[in-house]
C-alpha positions in Angstrom: 102.3 123.9 170.2 99.7 123.7 167.4 102.0 125.6 165.1 104.8 123.2 165.8 102.6 120.1 165.1 101.4 121.7 161.8 105.0 122.4 160.8 106.0 118.8 161.5 103.0 117.5 159.6 103.8 119.6 156.5 107.5 118.6 156.7 106.5 114.9 156.9 104.2 115.2 153.9 106.9 116.9 151.9 109.3 114.2 152.8 106.9 111.5 151.6 105.8 113.3 148.4 109.3 114.4 147.3 110.5 111.0 146.1 107.3 110.5 144.1 107.5 113.9 142.5 111.2 113.3 141.7 110.4 109.8 140.2 107.7 111.3 138.1 110.1 114.0 136.9 112.6 111.4 136.0 110.1 109.5 133.9 109.0 112.5 131.8 111.1 112.7 128.6 113.3 115.7 127.8 113.7 116.2 124.0 115.9 119.3 124.1 119.3 117.6 123.7 117.9 115.2 121.1 116.5 118.1 119.0 119.6 120.2 119.4 121.6 117.3 118.0 119.3 116.1 115.2 117.7 119.4 114.1 120.5 120.6 111.9 120.2 117.5 109.6 116.5 118.3 108.9 115.8 120.4 105.8 113.0 122.3 104.2 112.1 121.4 100.7 110.4 123.9 98.5 109.2 122.9 95.0 108.1 125.0 92.1 106.5 124.4 88.7 106.9 126.2 85.4 103.5 127.0 83.8 103.1 125.9 80.2 100.2 126.8 77.9 98.0 124.1 79.4 98.4 125.2 83.0 98.6 129.0 82.6 95.3 129.6 84.4 94.7 129.4 88.1 91.5 129.5 90.1 90.8 133.1 91.2 92.3 133.8 94.6 94.9 131.1 94.5 98.5 132.1 94.2 99.3 129.0 92.2 97.4 126.2 90.3 95.9 123.4 92.4 97.9 120.2 92.1 96.8 118.1 89.1 93.8 115.9 89.9 93.0 117.6 93.2 89.3 118.0 93.9 87.2 119.2 96.9 87.4 115.7 98.5 91.2 115.9 98.8 92.3 116.7 102.3 94.7 119.4 101.1 91.9 121.2 99.2 90.7 122.3 102.6 94.2 123.6 103.4 94.2 125.7 100.2 90.7 126.9 100.8 91.5 128.1 104.3 94.8 129.8 103.7 94.1 131.1 100.2 90.3 131.8 100.2 88.7 132.9 96.9 88.7 136.6 96.3 85.4 138.3 97.0 83.7 140.5 94.4 85.1 144.0 94.4 88.1 143.0 96.5 91.5 144.2 95.1 93.4 141.5 93.3 96.9 141.2 95.1 98.1 139.2 92.1 97.9 142.2 89.8 96.1 142.4 86.4 94.7 139.5 84.4 92.8 138.1 87.4 95.7 136.2 88.8 96.4 134.3 85.6 100.0 133.1 85.1 101.8 133.2 81.8 103.5 130.3 80.1 107.0 129.6 81.4 106.5 131.5 84.7 107.8 129.8 87.8 105.1 129.4 90.5 105.2 127.8 94.0 104.0 124.2 94.0 104.5 122.9 97.5 106.5 122.7 100.7 107.8 119.6 102.5 110.6 118.3 104.6 113.6 116.0 104.3 116.7 114.9 106.2 120.3 114.4 105.3 121.6 110.8 105.3 125.2 111.5 104.0 127.6 114.3 104.4 128.0 114.7 100.6 124.4 115.9 100.3 122.0 112.9 99.8 118.6 113.7 101.3 115.6 111.4 101.9 112.1 112.7 101.5 108.7 111.6 100.1 107.9 110.9 96.5 104.8 113.1 96.7 106.9 116.0 97.9 109.0 116.2 94.7 106.6 114.4 92.2 105.9 116.7 89.2 108.2 119.5 90.4 110.3 121.3 87.9 112.6 122.9 90.4 113.6 121.8 93.9 115.1 124.2 96.5 116.5 122.8 99.8 116.9 125.1 102.7 119.4 124.1 105.5 119.1 125.3 109.1 122.0 127.7 108.5 119.6 129.4 106.0 121.5 128.3 102.9 119.2 127.5 100.0 120.5 125.1 97.4 119.1 123.5 94.3 118.2 119.9 94.6 118.2 117.2 92.0 116.0 114.1 92.1 118.2 111.0 91.9 115.2 108.7 91.9 111.7 108.5 93.2 109.4 105.6 93.9 105.6 106.0 94.1 104.9 102.6 95.5 106.8 103.3 98.8 106.5 107.2 98.6 110.3 107.5 98.9 112.5 109.9 97.0 116.2 110.5 97.0 117.4 114.1 96.4 121.0 115.4 96.0 122.4 118.8 96.7 125.9 120.0 96.0 127.4 120.4 99.5 129.8 118.6 101.8 130.4 118.1 105.5 126.7 118.3 106.2 125.2 117.1 109.5 123.5 113.8 109.2 121.0 111.7 111.0 121.9 108.3 112.4 119.7 105.5 110.9 118.0 103.4 113.5 116.3 100.0 113.5 112.5 100.4 113.0 111.9 96.7 113.7 112.9 97.3 117.3 110.2 100.0 117.9 107.7 99.2 120.5 104.1 100.3 120.8 104.0 103.1 123.4 107.5 104.2 122.8 108.2 108.0 122.7 109.0 109.4 119.3 109.4 112.9 117.8 108.9 114.4 114.4 110.8 117.4 113.0 109.6 119.1 109.8 108.0 122.2 108.2 104.3 122.0 108.8 102.6 124.8 106.9 106.1 126.0 106.0 107.2 126.6 109.6 110.8 125.3 109.5 112.2 122.9 112.1 109.0 122.5 114.0 109.2 119.7 116.7 106.3 117.6 117.8 106.2 114.6 120.0 104.1 111.5 120.8 104.2 107.8 121.0 104.1 104.8 118.6 100.4 103.9 118.4 100.7 100.8 116.3 103.0 98.9 114.0 102.6 97.3 110.6 99.6 99.2 109.5 98.5 98.1 106.1 98.0 101.3 104.0 99.9 100.1 100.9 101.1 97.0 99.1 104.8 97.4 100.0 104.8 99.2 103.3 103.9 98.2 106.9 103.5 101.7 108.2 104.3 102.9 111.7 101.3 104.6 113.3 101.9 107.4 115.8 100.0 110.1 117.5 102.7 112.7 116.7 101.2 115.9 115.3 101.9 115.8 111.6 100.5 118.3 109.2 100.9 119.3 105.5 104.6 120.3 105.2 105.8 117.6 107.6 105.9 115.1 104.8 109.4 113.7 104.2 110.6 114.7 107.6 112.2 112.2 110.1 110.5 110.3 112.9 113.1 109.9 115.6 113.4 107.6 118.7 114.7 108.8 122.0 118.3 107.9 121.0 118.1 110.5 118.2 118.0 107.8 115.5 115.7 108.1 112.5 113.2 105.2 112.5 110.8 106.5 109.9 109.8 109.0 107.3 106.6 110.9 108.1 104.4 110.3 105.1 100.6 110.3 105.7 97.9 111.6 108.0 94.4 110.5 108.6 92.3 113.7 108.4 88.9 115.0 107.5 90.0 118.6 107.4 93.6 118.6 106.1 94.9 119.1 109.6 96.1 116.8 112.4 93.5 114.5 114.0 95.7 112.3 116.2 96.7 109.6 113.7 99.8 109.8 111.4 101.8 107.3 109.5 105.5 106.9 108.9 107.5 104.8 106.4 109.8 102.4 108.4 113.4 103.5 107.8 114.6 100.0 107.0 112.2 99.9 104.1 113.1 103.4 103.0 116.8 102.8 103.1 116.5 99.7 100.9 114.6 101.8 98.4 117.1 104.6 98.7 120.1 102.3 98.0 118.5 101.1 94.8 117.6 104.7 93.7 121.1 105.8 94.4 122.5 102.9 92.3 120.2 102.9 89.4 117.6 105.6 89.8 114.7 103.1 90.1 113.6 100.2 92.3 113.6 96.6 91.0 110.9 94.4 92.4 109.8 90.8 91.8 106.4 89.6 90.7 104.7 86.2 90.3 101.6 87.1 88.5 98.7 86.4 90.8 95.7 88.4 92.1 95.1 87.8 95.8 92.6 88.5 98.6 92.5 88.0 102.4 91.6 84.7 103.9 88.7 85.2 106.2 87.6 82.9 109.0 84.5 82.0 107.0 86.8 80.7 104.3 89.5 79.1 106.5 87.2 76.9 108.5 85.4 75.1 105.6 88.8 74.5 103.9 90.3 72.9 107.0 92.9 75.6 107.7 93.9 75.8 111.3 93.6 79.6 111.2 92.7 82.5 108.9 96.0 83.2 107.3 97.7 83.3 103.9 96.8 84.9 100.6 93.9 83.5 98.6 94.7 83.3 94.8 91.8 85.0 92.9 93.4 85.1 89.5 96.5 83.7 87.8 98.1 85.7 85.0 98.3 83.7 81.7 101.9 82.7 81.0 103.1 84.3 84.2 105.5 82.7 86.8 102.6 81.4 88.9 100.9 79.6 86.1 104.2 78.1 85.0 104.7 76.9 88.6 101.3 75.2 88.7 99.5 77.7 90.9 95.7 77.5 90.5 92.8 79.8 91.3 91.6 79.0 94.8 95.0 78.1 96.2 95.9 79.7 99.5 99.6 80.7 99.6 100.8 80.0 103.1 104.6 80.5 102.8 106.9 82.2 100.3 110.5 81.2 100.4 110.0 79.7 103.8 108.5 82.9 105.3 105.0 82.7 106.6 102.2 84.7 105.1 99.9 86.0 107.9 98.0 88.5 105.8 97.5 88.8 102.0 99.5 92.1 102.1 102.6 90.2 103.3 102.9 88.5 99.9 103.5 91.5 97.7 106.2 92.8 100.1 108.0 89.5 100.2 107.8 88.9 96.4 108.7 92.6 95.7 111.8 92.2 97.8 113.0 89.1 95.9 115.5 89.6 93.1 114.0 88.7 89.7 115.3 85.4 88.4 115.4 83.8 91.9 113.8 80.4 92.3 111.9 80.0 95.6 109.5 77.5 97.1 105.9 78.4 97.4 103.8 76.5 99.9 100.1 76.5 99.0 97.0 75.0 100.6 94.9 73.2 97.9 91.9 70.9 98.5 92.8 70.2 102.1 96.5 69.5 101.6 99.8 71.4 101.6 101.8 71.5 98.4 105.2 72.8 97.7 105.7 74.5 94.3 108.9 75.8 92.8 108.5 79.2 91.2 110.9 81.6 89.5 110.3 85.3 90.3 109.9 87.6 87.4 110.6 91.4 87.3 107.7 93.8 88.0 107.6 96.3 85.2 109.1 99.5 86.5 106.8 102.5 87.0 107.6 105.9 85.6 110.0 107.5 88.1 111.0 111.1 88.5 114.7 111.3 87.8 117.3 114.0 87.2 114.6 116.7 87.4 112.7 115.5 84.3 109.3 113.8 84.1 108.9 110.1 83.2 108.2 108.9 79.7 105.1 107.1 78.6 104.5 104.5 76.0 106.9 102.1 74.4 110.5 103.2 74.2 113.1 102.4 71.6 115.9 100.0 72.7 118.5 102.8 72.7 117.7 106.1 74.1 118.8 109.0 71.9 121.2 111.5 73.4 119.9 114.6 75.2 120.7 117.9 73.5 121.4 121.2 75.1 117.7 121.9 75.6 117.2 118.7 77.5 115.4 116.8 74.7 116.1 113.4 73.3 114.4 113.1 69.9 113.9 110.8 66.9 112.4 111.1 63.5 108.6 111.1 63.3 107.4 107.8 61.9 105.9 108.0 58.4 102.5 106.8 59.4 102.4 109.5 62.2 103.4 112.1 59.6 100.5 111.1 57.4 98.0 110.9 60.3 98.9 114.4 61.6 99.3 115.7 58.1 102.7 117.3 58.7 105.8 117.2 56.6 108.5 116.7 59.3 109.4 117.4 62.9 111.3 115.7 65.8 109.4 113.3 68.1 110.3 113.8 71.7 111.4 110.5 73.5 113.0 111.9 76.6 112.8 115.2 78.6 115.0 116.7 81.3 116.5 120.1 82.4 115.3 123.2 80.7 112.8 121.5 78.4 111.2 119.7 81.4 110.8 122.9 83.3 109.1 124.4 80.3 106.5 121.7 80.3 107.6 119.5 77.4 107.0 115.8 77.6 107.5 112.6 75.8 105.2 112.3 72.7 105.4 116.0 71.8 106.6 116.9 68.2 108.9 119.8 67.7 107.9 121.5 64.4 110.1 124.7 64.6 113.0 126.4 66.3 112.5 130.1 66.4 111.8 130.8 62.7 113.3 127.6 61.3 111.2 124.6 60.3 112.3 121.3 61.8 112.5 118.5 59.2 114.0 115.7 61.3 115.7 114.7 64.5 119.3 115.2 63.3 118.6 118.5 61.7 116.9 119.7 65.0 119.9 118.6 67.0 122.2 120.6 64.7 120.0 123.6 65.1 120.2 123.3 68.9 124.0 123.1 68.8 124.1 126.5 67.0 121.9 128.2 69.6 123.1 131.1 71.7 122.8 129.7 75.2 122.4 133.1 76.7 119.2 133.7 74.9 115.7 132.2 75.1 114.6 130.0 72.2 111.0 129.5 71.1 109.9 126.0 69.9 106.8 125.3 68.0 105.4 122.2 69.6 102.6 119.9 68.4 100.7 118.0 71.2 97.7 116.0 70.1 95.6 118.2 67.7 97.1 121.5 69.0 100.3 123.4 68.5 101.8 126.0 70.8 105.0 128.1 71.1 107.1 127.2 74.1 109.9 129.4 75.3 113.1 127.6 76.6 116.4 129.0 78.0 119.2 126.6 76.8 121.4 125.2 79.6 
């Protein structure tokens, strides 16, 4: 009888608990189908650099030079230190003779990142910092094909880059709507952390509109993102890409529970401009701004601490012409409310230059409407077509590129006298083979193999007569120093 009662009790408990367990199981997300569908559109991006005379040396124990400007306070420095520790005294050098030094012109690994395909004909979105400064880009698909990538355009301000590979009928990701994301919603990331291809991690949206940049309200998540995840997609539960994984908060270089993604709507606006013109056109009004605090708002009679406080007005800029004064608080731009100072650069930046809009300001206890014409923000140097940007003033008409990937002009007479040289060709633009060899705008080509260069047209004629199957050596003057640079014509 006792056994019968015990059996009935256990059956009753199972009957009551089963629905609860089933309900819990129904609530837990299953990412398998989503990953199976989205995974093939995610790619691995490997970048390399060609070492020139200025970068031939690498720290002992490192397989490649540290990224330019990196110091021990950089989070990635810890990553390099951990995975490529300095060689101990007496330990064999795996890099061979010369203590691991790399020779000029040698291709060395630079970094690993992620990206995802947005069109079947090979357009890929990734981060600017993944491809910035790279001489060669290699894109690996999930079917193990490795193809060369070409940078169509790259924008540092939003950390978005558009890369093209020569392929068709590629799997793509569907673009979602990042404005519909809700805090607490499940999301997943697919990428190549530490070079581990197609790694999937999951988490939730922790916050929205995080201010970590002038032009981006980042999506904050607790999805595990590590070095190498950069440029990979952030996906919602419908398999739509809602962001590009871009940054992490870390004290060690590894994941600490906070990561940031670029909203996909912002990224696609940038990508469309990069695809069309290779750069992003933004508006500007010429003001320096700061946050409006409660301590400032209350004495000025503002109902709440909102808007952008004007700290400076550029002389002769759009704001000065419109009558904006230092001390004004900008409340609305083109009818859109400014809640935080960081809202203003985004709204102005997204306005086409030449557009006249109404600026609502708070001045001495009253609201005023000012008409302002938006000017164009001077474009930053962007990586395009595989070549580095150009610095300094440029001539109205860019000279044509020759077979080495150099656009040159004659060296001005005053420069010839200053440098005490007889002739040469001043580099105005660099791409292709010359870019991979490390040449840059401002260099002066003094010789081709054993022939002296007297001017731009003569140099271009020399290049036309080169055997493209053989490496050519250029004598290049940079600053006070000259060096020989080997280049293989394309």
